SETOR-515291 format. One line per field, with one value per residue (C-alpha): residue in three letters; x, y, z. Coordinates in steps of 0.25 Angstrom, whole numbers, plus 5000, padded with zeros to 4 digits. Layout:
BEGIN
residu = c(ALA / ...) .
x = c(X / ...) .
y = c(Y / ...) .
z = c(Z / ...) .
***
This chain:
BEGIN
residu = c(MET / ASP / PRO / ILE / PHE / ARG / HIS / THR / GLN / ALA / HIS / PRO / ARG / THR / LEU / ALA / LEU / ARG / THR / PRO / THR / LYS / LYS / TRP / SER / TYR / GLY / ASP / LEU / ASN / ALA / VAL / ILE / ALA / ASN / ALA / VAL / ASN / LEU / LEU / GLY / GLN / GLN / ASP / ILE / GLY / GLU / GLY / THR / ARG / VAL / ALA / LEU / ARG / LEU / PRO / THR / GLY / MET / PRO / LEU / ILE / ILE / LEU / LEU / TRP / ALA / LEU / TRP / ARG / ARG / ARG / ALA / ILE / ALA / VAL / PRO / ILE / SER / GLY / ARG / VAL / PRO / SER / ALA / GLU / TRP / ARG / ARG / GLN / VAL / ARG / HIS / VAL / GLY / CYS / THR / VAL / LEU / ILE / THR / GLU / GLU / ASP / ASP / ALA / GLU / GLU / GLY / ASP / LEU / ARG / VAL / PHE / SER / PRO / GLU / THR / PHE / LEU / GLN / LYS / THR / GLY / VAL / ASN / GLY / ARG / PRO / GLU / GLU / SER / ALA / SER / LEU / ALA / ASP / GLY / GLN / ARG / ALA / THR / ILE / VAL / PHE / THR / SER / GLY / SER / THR / GLY / ALA / PRO / LYS / ALA / ALA / LEU / HIS / ALA / TRP / GLY / ASN / HIS / ARG / TYR / SER / ALA / LYS / GLY / ALA / ASN / ALA / ASN / LEU / PRO / LEU / GLY / ARG / GLY / ASP / ARG / TRP / LEU / LEU / SER / LEU / PRO / LEU / TYR / HIS / VAL / GLY / GLY / VAL / ALA / ILE / LEU / VAL / ARG / CYS / ALA / LEU / ALA / GLY / ALA / ALA / VAL / ALA / VAL / PRO / ALA / ALA / ASP / GLN / PRO / LEU / HIS / GLU / ALA / LEU / GLN / SER / THR / GLN / ALA / SER / HIS / VAL / SER / LEU / VAL / ALA / THR / GLN / LEU / ARG / ARG / LEU / LEU / ASP / ALA / SER / THR / GLY / ALA / PRO / PRO / ALA / PHE / LEU / ARG / ALA / VAL / LEU / LEU / GLY / GLY / GLY / PRO / ILE / PRO / SER / ALA / LEU / LEU / ARG / ARG / GLY / HIS / GLU / ARG / GLY / TRP / PRO / LEU / LEU / THR / SER / TYR / GLY / ASN / THR / GLU / MET / GLY / SER / GLN / VAL / THR / THR / THR / ALA / PRO / GLY / ASP / ALA / LEU / GLY / THR / LEU / HIS / THR / ALA / GLY / ARG / ARG / LEU / PRO / HIS / ARG / GLN / LEU / ARG / ILE / VAL / ASP / GLY / GLU / ILE / GLN / VAL / LYS / GLY / THR / PRO / LEU / PHE / GLU / GLY / TYR / VAL / THR / THR / ASP / ASP / LEU / GLU / ASP / PRO / CYS / THR / ASP / GLU / GLY / TRP / TYR / HIS / THR / GLY / ASP / ARG / GLY / ARG / ILE / ASP / ALA / SER / GLY / ARG / LEU / HIS / VAL / LEU / GLY / ARG / ILE / ASP / ARG / MET / PHE / VAL / SER / GLY / GLY / GLU / ASN / ILE / GLN / PRO / GLU / GLU / ILE / GLU / SER / ALA / LEU / GLU / GLU / LEU / GLU / GLU / VAL / GLU / ARG / ALA / ILE / VAL / VAL / PRO / VAL / PRO / SER / SER / GLU / PHE / GLY / HIS / ARG / PRO / VAL / ALA / PHE / VAL / ARG / GLY / GLN / GLY / GLU / PRO / SER / PRO / SER / ALA / LEU / ALA / ASP / GLU / LEU / ARG / ARG / VAL / LEU / PRO / GLY / PHE / LYS / ILE / PRO / ASP / ALA / PHE / HIS / SER / LEU / PRO / PRO / SER / VAL / GLU / GLU / ASP / GLY / LEU / LYS / VAL / ASP / ARG / SER / VAL / LEU / ARG / GLU / ARG / ALA / GLN / GLU / LEU / HIS) .
x = c(5034 / 5024 / 5018 / 5004 / 5005 / 5012 / 5001 / 4991 / 4997 / 4998 / 4986 / 4977 / 4965 / 4973 / 4968 / 4978 / 4971 / 4959 / 4953 / 4940 / 4932 / 4939 / 4948 / 4958 / 4965 / 4979 / 4973 / 4964 / 4975 / 4984 / 4974 / 4971 / 4986 / 4989 / 4978 / 4984 / 4998 / 4992 / 4985 / 4997 / 5005 / 4995 / 4998 / 5013 / 5016 / 5027 / 5041 / 5047 / 5034 / 5033 / 5018 / 5012 / 5001 / 4992 / 4981 / 4975 / 4980 / 4970 / 4968 / 4972 / 4985 / 4989 / 4986 / 4993 / 5006 / 5006 / 5003 / 5014 / 5024 / 5021 / 5023 / 5036 / 5031 / 5035 / 5023 / 5023 / 5012 / 5009 / 5002 / 4988 / 4990 / 5001 / 4998 / 4996 / 5009 / 5017 / 5012 / 5015 / 5029 / 5031 / 5026 / 5035 / 5047 / 5047 / 5044 / 5030 / 5024 / 5011 / 5001 / 4990 / 4979 / 4964 / 4966 / 4960 / 4970 / 4983 / 4990 / 5004 / 5014 / 5016 / 5011 / 5001 / 4989 / 4980 / 4969 / 4971 / 4958 / 4966 / 4974 / 4963 / 4950 / 4951 / 4955 / 4954 / 4952 / 4965 / 4973 / 4978 / 4984 / 4999 / 5004 / 5015 / 5019 / 5033 / 5039 / 5054 / 5062 / 5070 / 5058 / 5055 / 5041 / 5038 / 5041 / 5036 / 5038 / 5043 / 5035 / 5043 / 5044 / 5058 / 5058 / 5052 / 5046 / 5056 / 5052 / 5057 / 5058 / 5057 / 5058 / 5049 / 5059 / 5061 / 5046 / 5046 / 5058 / 5052 / 5039 / 5047 / 5054 / 5042 / 5034 / 5045 / 5043 / 5028 / 5021 / 5011 / 5004 / 4991 / 4979 / 4985 / 4980 / 4989 / 4981 / 4986 / 4987 / 4998 / 4997 / 5004 / 5012 / 5020 / 5030 / 5022 / 5010 / 5017 / 5024 / 5011 / 5007 / 5020 / 5020 / 5006 / 5009 / 5022 / 5014 / 5001 / 4994 / 4983 / 4983 / 4971 / 4967 / 4959 / 4947 / 4951 / 4952 / 4948 / 4953 / 4964 / 4956 / 4945 / 4954 / 4960 / 4947 / 4941 / 4953 / 4957 / 4971 / 4982 / 4993 / 4994 / 5005 / 5003 / 5011 / 5009 / 4998 / 4990 / 4992 / 4988 / 4975 / 4972 / 4974 / 4965 / 4954 / 4954 / 4954 / 4960 / 4967 / 4970 / 4961 / 4964 / 4967 / 4978 / 4992 / 5002 / 5003 / 5016 / 5020 / 5029 / 5030 / 5038 / 5039 / 5027 / 5024 / 5027 / 5014 / 5007 / 5015 / 5012 / 4997 / 4996 / 5004 / 4996 / 4983 / 4989 / 4991 / 5002 / 5012 / 5025 / 5034 / 5043 / 5053 / 5054 / 5054 / 5050 / 5064 / 5064 / 5050 / 5044 / 5049 / 5063 / 5061 / 5049 / 5046 / 5040 / 5026 / 5023 / 5035 / 5034 / 5030 / 5045 / 5049 / 5038 / 5046 / 5057 / 5056 / 5059 / 5069 / 5074 / 5066 / 5072 / 5078 / 5082 / 5095 / 5096 / 5107 / 5109 / 5120 / 5123 / 5109 / 5102 / 5094 / 5099 / 5092 / 5094 / 5089 / 5080 / 5068 / 5076 / 5071 / 5079 / 5080 / 5072 / 5067 / 5071 / 5068 / 5080 / 5084 / 5084 / 5091 / 5097 / 5099 / 5106 / 5121 / 5130 / 5127 / 5112 / 5108 / 5097 / 5098 / 5084 / 5086 / 5080 / 5088 / 5087 / 5094 / 5094 / 5092 / 5099 / 5087 / 5089 / 5076 / 5076 / 5073 / 5070 / 5074 / 5069 / 5073 / 5087 / 5082 / 5072 / 5083 / 5086 / 5095 / 5090 / 5100 / 5111 / 5103 / 5098 / 5083 / 5076 / 5061 / 5057 / 5063 / 5054 / 5042 / 5044 / 5045 / 5032 / 5025 / 5028 / 5019 / 5005 / 4998 / 5006 / 5002 / 5011 / 5022 / 5031 / 5043 / 5048 / 5059 / 5057 / 5068 / 5074 / 5083 / 5089 / 5090 / 5089 / 5077 / 5067 / 5057 / 5042 / 5032 / 5019 / 5011 / 4998 / 4992 / 4980 / 4974 / 4984 / 4996 / 5002 / 5015 / 5021 / 5017 / 5024 / 5036 / 5037 / 5035 / 5046 / 5056 / 5056 / 5062 / 5068 / 5079 / 5074 / 5079 / 5070 / 5057 / 5049 / 5047 / 5032 / 5021 / 5010 / 4999 / 5002 / 4992 / 4987 / 4988 / 5003 / 5002 / 5005 / 4994 / 4992 / 5005 / 5017 / 5018 / 5023 / 5034 / 5037 / 5023 / 5025 / 5039 / 5032 / 5021 / 5031 / 5038 / 5025 / 5021 / 5034) .
y = c(4946 / 4956 / 4950 / 4954 / 4946 / 4934 / 4933 / 4934 / 4922 / 4914 / 4918 / 4927 / 4927 / 4931 / 4945 / 4956 / 4969 / 4972 / 4986 / 4991 / 4987 / 4975 / 4963 / 4960 / 4947 / 4946 / 4942 / 4955 / 4964 / 4959 / 4961 / 4975 / 4978 / 4972 / 4980 / 4993 / 4989 / 4988 / 5002 / 5008 / 5003 / 5010 / 5023 / 5020 / 5019 / 5009 / 5007 / 5019 / 5027 / 5035 / 5035 / 5043 / 5037 / 5047 / 5037 / 5033 / 5019 / 5009 / 4999 / 5008 / 5012 / 4998 / 4993 / 5004 / 5002 / 4988 / 4991 / 5002 / 4992 / 4982 / 4993 / 4996 / 5010 / 5018 / 5020 / 5033 / 5033 / 5047 / 5051 / 5057 / 5065 / 5074 / 5088 / 5089 / 5097 / 5087 / 5074 / 5082 / 5085 / 5070 / 5066 / 5075 / 5072 / 5057 / 5059 / 5053 / 5053 / 5047 / 5050 / 5041 / 5047 / 5049 / 5064 / 5073 / 5085 / 5077 / 5082 / 5085 / 5089 / 5079 / 5067 / 5058 / 5057 / 5044 / 5040 / 5026 / 5021 / 5022 / 5010 / 5003 / 5004 / 4994 / 4982 / 4969 / 4974 / 4979 / 4968 / 4955 / 4954 / 4953 / 4939 / 4943 / 4955 / 4958 / 4968 / 4970 / 4973 / 4984 / 4991 / 5005 / 5004 / 5016 / 5030 / 5032 / 5045 / 5044 / 5050 / 5062 / 5062 / 5066 / 5076 / 5077 / 5064 / 5056 / 5048 / 5033 / 5024 / 5009 / 4998 / 4986 / 4978 / 4987 / 4986 / 4971 / 4968 / 4977 / 4969 / 4956 / 4959 / 4965 / 4952 / 4943 / 4950 / 4951 / 4939 / 4943 / 4934 / 4930 / 4933 / 4945 / 4959 / 4971 / 4984 / 4995 / 5005 / 5013 / 5022 / 5017 / 5030 / 5025 / 5014 / 5006 / 5006 / 5001 / 4990 / 4984 / 4982 / 4975 / 4967 / 4961 / 4959 / 4951 / 4942 / 4940 / 4948 / 4958 / 4973 / 4979 / 4993 / 5000 / 5010 / 5024 / 5031 / 5018 / 5018 / 5008 / 4999 / 4998 / 4995 / 4983 / 4977 / 4979 / 4974 / 4963 / 4967 / 4957 / 4968 / 4983 / 4993 / 5005 / 5017 / 5022 / 5031 / 5020 / 5010 / 5020 / 5023 / 5008 / 5005 / 5017 / 5012 / 4998 / 4991 / 4978 / 4968 / 4969 / 4962 / 4947 / 4948 / 4959 / 4952 / 4964 / 4979 / 4984 / 4997 / 5007 / 5021 / 5026 / 5023 / 5017 / 5023 / 5013 / 5015 / 5012 / 4999 / 4995 / 4998 / 4990 / 4978 / 4977 / 4976 / 4965 / 4972 / 4965 / 4976 / 4976 / 4988 / 4992 / 5002 / 5006 / 5017 / 5021 / 5018 / 5004 / 5001 / 5000 / 4991 / 4989 / 4983 / 4977 / 4969 / 4955 / 4951 / 4948 / 4956 / 4960 / 4975 / 4977 / 4974 / 4982 / 4994 / 4991 / 4992 / 4977 / 4970 / 4972 / 4965 / 4957 / 4964 / 4976 / 4980 / 4989 / 4996 / 5007 / 5017 / 5028 / 5026 / 5027 / 5016 / 5012 / 5002 / 4995 / 4983 / 4979 / 4987 / 5000 / 5010 / 5015 / 5029 / 5043 / 5048 / 5063 / 5072 / 5069 / 5055 / 5044 / 5047 / 5035 / 5038 / 5025 / 5023 / 5016 / 5003 / 5005 / 5009 / 5019 / 5029 / 5029 / 5041 / 5033 / 5031 / 5017 / 5005 / 4990 / 4982 / 4969 / 4961 / 4968 / 4977 / 4991 / 5003 / 5016 / 5028 / 5039 / 5048 / 5053 / 5067 / 5068 / 5069 / 5083 / 5089 / 5096 / 5103 / 5094 / 5081 / 5072 / 5070 / 5059 / 5063 / 5048 / 5045 / 5055 / 5051 / 5036 / 5040 / 5048 / 5037 / 5027 / 5036 / 5030 / 5044 / 5046 / 5039 / 5047 / 5057 / 5065 / 5073 / 5085 / 5095 / 5110 / 5120 / 5125 / 5137 / 5131 / 5116 / 5116 / 5107 / 5102 / 5090 / 5093 / 5081 / 5079 / 5069 / 5061 / 5054 / 5050 / 5063 / 5075 / 5070 / 5081 / 5086 / 5087 / 5072 / 5068 / 5075 / 5069 / 5055 / 5057 / 5062 / 5048 / 5042 / 5054 / 5064 / 5078 / 5084 / 5074 / 5079 / 5087 / 5101 / 5101 / 5090 / 5093 / 5085 / 5077 / 5081 / 5070 / 5079 / 5077 / 5062 / 5061 / 5051 / 5047 / 5039 / 5048 / 5061 / 5073 / 5078 / 5091 / 5096 / 5093 / 5100 / 5112 / 5111 / 5109 / 5122 / 5130 / 5125 / 5126) .
z = c(4970 / 4974 / 4987 / 4983 / 4971 / 4978 / 4988 / 4976 / 4970 / 4983 / 4991 / 4982 / 4992 / 5004 / 5010 / 5006 / 5008 / 5017 / 5015 / 5022 / 5010 / 5003 / 5006 / 4995 / 4993 / 4988 / 4974 / 4975 / 4979 / 4968 / 4957 / 4961 / 4962 / 4949 / 4942 / 4948 / 4943 / 4929 / 4931 / 4936 / 4924 / 4915 / 4921 / 4919 / 4934 / 4935 / 4940 / 4947 / 4947 / 4960 / 4963 / 4975 / 4982 / 4990 / 4994 / 5007 / 5013 / 5007 / 4995 / 4984 / 4990 / 4993 / 4979 / 4973 / 4981 / 4977 / 4962 / 4962 / 4967 / 4957 / 4946 / 4952 / 4955 / 4968 / 4978 / 4985 / 4996 / 5000 / 5013 / 5011 / 5024 / 5019 / 5013 / 4998 / 4997 / 5005 / 4997 / 4984 / 4989 / 4992 / 4978 / 4971 / 4980 / 4977 / 4962 / 4961 / 4947 / 4950 / 4962 / 4965 / 4974 / 4977 / 4978 / 4967 / 4968 / 4969 / 4956 / 4958 / 4947 / 4937 / 4945 / 4939 / 4948 / 4949 / 4958 / 4964 / 4956 / 4944 / 4947 / 4955 / 4948 / 4937 / 4946 / 4939 / 4925 / 4921 / 4915 / 4921 / 4935 / 4936 / 4934 / 4944 / 4952 / 4958 / 4966 / 4967 / 4980 / 4973 / 4966 / 4973 / 4979 / 4989 / 4993 / 5007 / 5014 / 5028 / 5040 / 5041 / 5056 / 5056 / 5044 / 5030 / 5025 / 5016 / 5004 / 5007 / 4994 / 4997 / 4987 / 4987 / 4994 / 5005 / 5008 / 5006 / 5016 / 5026 / 5026 / 5026 / 5038 / 5045 / 5042 / 5047 / 5061 / 5061 / 5054 / 5043 / 5034 / 5026 / 5034 / 5041 / 5040 / 5042 / 5044 / 5035 / 5047 / 5041 / 5029 / 5016 / 5015 / 5027 / 5025 / 5036 / 5028 / 5016 / 5025 / 5029 / 5014 / 5011 / 5024 / 5021 / 5006 / 5009 / 5020 / 5012 / 5023 / 5021 / 5022 / 5030 / 5026 / 5036 / 5033 / 5031 / 5045 / 5052 / 5066 / 5068 / 5078 / 5069 / 5057 / 5065 / 5068 / 5054 / 5046 / 5057 / 5055 / 5060 / 5059 / 5060 / 5060 / 5069 / 5075 / 5089 / 5087 / 5080 / 5091 / 5101 / 5093 / 5092 / 5107 / 5110 / 5101 / 5106 / 5120 / 5124 / 5116 / 5101 / 5091 / 5089 / 5075 / 5077 / 5078 / 5076 / 5078 / 5072 / 5078 / 5072 / 5066 / 5079 / 5094 / 5101 / 5114 / 5126 / 5132 / 5119 / 5117 / 5131 / 5129 / 5117 / 5122 / 5135 / 5126 / 5118 / 5105 / 5096 / 5095 / 5088 / 5088 / 5076 / 5071 / 5056 / 5046 / 5032 / 5027 / 5031 / 5026 / 5040 / 5051 / 5055 / 5068 / 5075 / 5087 / 5086 / 5088 / 5102 / 5108 / 5122 / 5126 / 5130 / 5116 / 5110 / 5115 / 5105 / 5090 / 5089 / 5081 / 5067 / 5056 / 5045 / 5033 / 5041 / 5048 / 5060 / 5068 / 5078 / 5075 / 5084 / 5090 / 5076 / 5070 / 5056 / 5047 / 5034 / 5026 / 5014 / 5019 / 5019 / 5009 / 4996 / 5001 / 5001 / 4989 / 4986 / 4976 / 4967 / 4971 / 4982 / 4995 / 5002 / 5017 / 5021 / 5024 / 5015 / 5022 / 5020 / 5034 / 5036 / 5047 / 5053 / 5062 / 5074 / 5087 / 5092 / 5099 / 5098 / 5111 / 5114 / 5108 / 5095 / 5096 / 5092 / 5101 / 5094 / 5102 / 5093 / 5081 / 5081 / 5075 / 5087 / 5097 / 5103 / 5113 / 5125 / 5134 / 5128 / 5130 / 5119 / 5120 / 5111 / 5111 / 5110 / 5123 / 5130 / 5122 / 5126 / 5141 / 5140 / 5132 / 5144 / 5153 / 5154 / 5151 / 5138 / 5125 / 5115 / 5117 / 5107 / 5112 / 5103 / 5106 / 5107 / 5107 / 5120 / 5122 / 5134 / 5130 / 5115 / 5114 / 5125 / 5123 / 5123 / 5123 / 5117 / 5124 / 5121 / 5133 / 5142 / 5146 / 5147 / 5154 / 5163 / 5158 / 5172 / 5175 / 5161 / 5164 / 5178 / 5172 / 5162 / 5173 / 5178 / 5165 / 5158 / 5162 / 5164 / 5151 / 5143 / 5150 / 5140 / 5143 / 5139 / 5136 / 5126 / 5121 / 5108 / 5097 / 5088 / 5076 / 5076 / 5072 / 5057 / 5051 / 5065 / 5064 / 5068 / 5076 / 5069 / 5078 / 5071 / 5074 / 5089 / 5089 / 5083 / 5093 / 5105 / 5101 / 5101 / 5114 / 5121) .
***
C-alpha cells in the first residue's frame, strides 16, 4: 500500500508536510495527491511514462512525485542549475515524453510540456478520492542522475522497492515516527532528497520544506525540525552561523555525500550536535552504512555499520555492495545497462576497509589515486591530514603533470585567515612521507562547490595546472 494512503487511513490528522505557508496533514496531502493522479490520467500519463520534472524543491514537486508513482509513471527530477543544453540532453537520453516545468521556453522536440498547476489547480473538485492506493515494489519509480564527480553523470533507474527498502533500513538505525519532522535540506534531484520523502512517509513523520534560499540555521528554527541531512559544506555553514549547543528539538544530523573533515566532526561533536556519519551512493538509494545515534567521536570518524537489507564486502581494497535497495541499472540511449557482477555485486569504485567491530572506513576513490615517482598517492589521505590541522577547514588535493615524477599533488585549502604554505608543509611532514607533501598550496575558491554540496575536482585540476 502507498504509505501516504496508509497513514491517511490510520492517522489522517497527523502532520505530513510543512511548507513556509501551510501545514498539510496526511489526509490533506493524500487528497491533493489523489486529485493530481486523476489529472495526470486525463493527460494519458500512466504506467511507464517517463516524466521530466524541472521544478524547484517544494510542495508541487513533492506532490507530483507521489502522484506519478501512483500512476506507475517514472519520475525524472532534473536540476534547475544545469545549463539548458545539458538538461535537454538528459531528457532526450532517458527517453522522457513529458516535461513538467514552470519555465516558459522549455519546448524540446516532441516533449509534451505542462506547468505544475495543470495537475494541482483543481484540488478537491475533480472526482472522488481514491478508495485505495498501492505501490508495487517492482514498479519503476525514478531515474536520478548521479553527481558526475567521477565522470559524466549517469542515469540511475530505481524501482519503488529499492527506495522502500533503503528507507526501511535507514529507519531501523535512526528512529523516526509521528511527530518528527525531517528538514528537506537536500534537493529532490539527488537520491538523498528522495530518500527523505520515503523515510518520512514510511514512518508517518513530516517533511519540512524550508523557504527558498533560507539559511540553514534559520530553516531549522522556523521548521523546528527533529532530523536533518547534511553534507560537510552545509554542516560547516550551520556551525558558523550558530553558537553553543544545538536547539533542543533537533535529535539527529545525518552526514553524508562524501568524507567529513575530522576537525569539523570534532567541532560539531564538542558543541553537542547529534551527529551521525554514513556512506552511501546513488545506486544504493542513499545510505549503505551509518553510525548509531549517540556514538562517540572516535566512531564518527568511521562510516558506521551496514544497515539492514544491504550486503557489503571488500575485494582487492574496493567496496562492493548489493541488496534490495540496489538500483536496476543505468539508462542508456538504447537500453538498460546492468553494471553488477553475475552474483549481483556492484563495484562502487571506492576504496575501504572494515574494522574488527564491523565498521566501514572509506579511504577514497580508486580512480583518484595517481602515481608520483613510482609511489601511489591517494589524495584523500593528504586531505585528511590537512583537515586535522587547526587552521584548515577544508582541503582538496589534485594531481598535476610532472615531467620528472609523472604527477605531483597540489592542495587547495580553505582555512582561518591565510595559512602559510610553508607552515602547512612543515606540519604535514610530521605525519606523511615527503613524496606526499603537495608541491603547492592554493586558496580553495567557493565557486567550485556544485550546488553548495560537492566540490568539482575537474575545475580544480585545470586551475592547478594553470597555476603550476
